[in-house]
C-alpha positions as CSV (number, residue, x, y, z in Angstrom):
1,M,1.7,83.9,162.0
2,P,2.5,80.4,163.3
3,E,0.5,77.6,161.9
4,W,-2.1,75.6,164.2
5,T,-2.1,71.7,164.2
6,G,-3.3,69.3,165.9
7,T,-6.0,69.1,168.3
8,F,-6.1,71.3,170.7
9,T,-9.0,72.6,173.8
10,A,-9.9,76.3,173.3
11,R,-12.2,78.8,175.1
12,A,-14.1,81.4,173.0
13,R,-15.3,84.8,173.5
14,F,-16.5,87.2,172.0
15,D,-13.7,89.9,171.7
16,P,-15.1,93.3,172.7
17,S,-12.3,94.9,171.6
18,K,-12.6,94.3,168.1
19,S,-14.2,96.8,166.0
20,D,-16.2,93.7,164.5
21,P,-19.1,92.5,166.4
22,R,-19.3,89.3,164.8
23,S,-15.3,88.6,166.1
24,I,-14.9,85.5,168.7
25,C,-11.7,85.3,170.1
26,L,-10.1,81.9,171.0
27,F,-7.4,81.3,173.9
28,D,-5.8,79.1,175.8
29,T,-3.8,79.5,179.1
30,H,-1.1,81.5,177.1
31,P,-1.6,85.1,176.0
32,E,0.6,84.8,173.6
33,N,-1.8,81.6,171.9
34,R,-5.0,83.7,171.2
35,F,-6.4,84.4,168.0
36,T,-9.6,85.6,166.4
37,L,-12.4,84.5,164.4
38,F,-14.2,86.9,161.7
39,G,-17.7,86.4,160.7
40,M,-18.6,83.1,163.1
41,R,-21.6,84.7,164.4
42,S,-24.9,85.2,163.0
43,S,-28.4,85.9,164.5
44,T,-31.1,83.5,165.1
45,K,-32.8,84.6,162.3
46,E,-30.2,84.1,159.6
47,R,-29.3,80.8,160.7
48,A,-33.0,79.4,160.7
49,M,-33.1,81.4,156.9
50,R,-30.3,79.2,156.1
51,E,-30.6,76.2,157.9
52,L,-34.4,75.2,156.7
53,D,-33.6,71.4,156.7
54,Q,-36.9,69.0,155.5
55,K,-37.8,68.3,159.2
56,D,-38.4,71.9,159.6
57,R,-40.2,71.7,156.3
58,E,-42.6,68.9,157.6
59,I,-43.2,70.8,160.8
60,L,-44.6,74.0,159.0
61,A,-46.3,71.5,156.9
62,I,-48.3,70.1,159.5
63,L,-48.4,73.3,161.8
64,S,-49.5,75.4,159.4
65,K,-52.4,73.0,158.9
66,E,-52.9,71.8,162.3
67,A,-52.0,74.5,164.6
68,R,-52.9,72.4,167.8
69,I,-52.0,69.1,167.2
70,P,-49.9,67.7,170.4
71,L,-46.0,67.6,170.1
72,K,-46.4,64.0,170.8
73,T,-48.2,63.1,167.7
74,L,-45.6,65.7,165.4
75,A,-42.9,64.3,166.7
76,G,-44.4,60.7,165.8
77,R,-45.6,62.2,162.5
78,I,-42.2,63.1,161.1
79,G,-39.8,60.2,162.1
80,L,-38.1,62.5,165.2
81,S,-37.9,62.5,169.7
82,R,-40.6,64.8,171.4
83,S,-37.4,66.2,172.6
84,A,-36.0,66.8,169.5
85,T,-39.1,68.2,167.4
86,G,-40.1,70.5,170.4
87,E,-36.3,72.2,169.9
88,R,-36.8,72.4,166.7
89,V,-40.6,73.9,167.0
90,A,-38.7,76.5,169.4
91,N,-36.1,77.8,168.0
92,L,-38.7,78.5,165.1
93,E,-40.7,80.3,166.7
94,K,-37.4,82.5,168.3
95,S,-36.2,83.1,164.7
96,G,-39.1,83.9,163.8
97,V,-40.1,81.8,161.1
98,I,-43.0,80.9,163.2
99,R,-44.6,83.9,163.7
100,G,-47.5,82.4,165.6
101,Y,-51.1,80.0,165.8
102,R,-54.1,81.0,165.0
103,A,-57.8,80.1,164.5
104,D,-58.5,79.8,160.7
105,I,-62.8,81.0,161.1
106,G,-64.8,80.3,159.0
107,Q,-67.7,82.2,157.9
108,I,-70.1,82.7,160.4
109,D,-73.1,84.8,158.9
110,S,-74.1,83.1,155.3
111,N,-75.3,87.4,155.1
112,I,-71.4,88.4,155.1
113,I,-70.5,91.2,151.9
114,R,-67.5,89.7,150.7
115,A,-65.2,92.3,149.0
116,M,-61.5,92.8,147.6
117,I,-61.1,97.1,147.1
118,L,-58.6,97.4,144.7
119,V,-56.0,100.7,145.8
120,S,-53.4,102.6,143.9
121,L,-51.2,105.0,145.4
122,K,-50.3,108.3,144.8
123,R,-46.5,107.3,146.2
124,T,-45.3,104.1,148.4
125,P,-45.0,102.9,151.3
126,A,-48.1,103.9,152.7
127,L,-47.4,103.4,156.2
128,G,-50.5,106.0,156.9
129,L,-52.8,104.0,155.2
130,L,-51.9,100.7,156.7
131,D,-52.4,101.7,160.2
132,E,-55.9,103.6,158.9
133,L,-57.1,99.8,157.7
134,A,-55.7,98.4,160.7
135,R,-58.1,99.9,162.6
136,H,-61.5,98.8,160.8
137,A,-61.4,95.5,162.1
138,E,-63.7,94.3,158.7
139,V,-60.5,94.3,157.5
140,R,-58.9,90.5,156.8
141,R,-56.1,90.9,154.9
142,V,-54.0,93.8,153.1
143,S,-51.6,92.6,150.6
144,S,-49.1,95.3,148.8
145,V,-48.5,93.9,144.9
146,S,-46.7,95.0,141.9
147,G,-48.4,95.9,138.9
148,Q,-50.7,98.6,138.2
149,L,-51.9,98.7,141.6
150,D,-50.7,98.9,144.7
151,L,-52.9,97.0,147.4
152,I,-55.2,94.3,147.6
153,V,-57.8,95.5,150.3
154,E,-60.0,92.1,151.7
155,V,-63.2,92.9,153.7
156,E,-66.2,91.6,155.2
157,V,-68.8,93.4,155.8
158,P,-72.3,93.2,157.3
159,T,-73.9,95.5,155.4
160,I,-73.3,97.0,151.7
161,D,-74.0,100.8,153.2
162,R,-70.9,99.4,156.3
163,L,-68.6,98.4,152.6
164,N,-69.6,102.4,151.0
165,R,-68.5,103.6,154.6
166,L,-65.1,102.0,154.5
167,R,-64.4,103.1,151.3
168,D,-65.2,106.7,151.3
169,V,-62.4,106.3,154.4
170,L,-60.3,104.9,151.8
171,A,-60.9,107.4,149.0
172,T,-60.2,110.4,150.8
173,H,-56.5,108.9,152.2
174,E,-54.3,111.3,150.8
175,T,-52.0,108.9,149.7
176,V,-55.1,107.2,147.4
177,E,-54.9,107.4,144.0
178,D,-57.2,105.6,142.5
179,L,-59.3,102.8,143.2
180,T,-61.8,100.2,142.3
181,T,-64.1,97.3,144.6
182,A,-64.8,94.1,143.3
183,I,-67.6,92.1,145.6
184,V,-67.3,88.2,146.0
185,L,-69.9,86.2,144.2
186,R,-68.7,83.2,145.4
187,R,-65.2,81.4,145.9
188,D,-64.8,78.2,143.5
189,I,-61.8,77.2,144.6
190,E,-60.0,77.5,148.2
191,R,-57.6,75.7,149.6
192,E,-55.3,75.8,152.8
193,N,-51.8,76.1,152.8
194,A,-49.3,74.4,151.9
């Protein structure tokens, strides 16, 4: 195989004739000067997970606290131009690092009852149970955890009766081994996402 030295200009394209979908074919105007590089292409998500730099982390920290911040203000805070900041935000969205922007709604009704339902399962994963939980508007968060428990289900309900009905739905699900309900008396410490 000839050794290449010096500078040259080549065109690149993905080579469909190669079995490796990550291969890139470089060639100039002469077919004999064609060679293939492997392992050069990675998905946008893979690149984003590997290549988060300090500016990306600053963007994420600011957006996690102020999702509606104007792009110009965000750019000023991190010391980049508006266009460079916009491109970084777009790449973070495209790669799935930023999955969306949500309103963080405070407690509307002081009579709301918050509870944690601690669930042990007969088997995991319990996708059917997760689908069932997703259908109930009172379910605010479901976390899969390690240890003796499998799920922590955070709920907000208007009455104890509604909590009991939701608990009954969970208790009778075929994958649930055991559950315990803990009513939240107060939140002593609550922090925003860092």
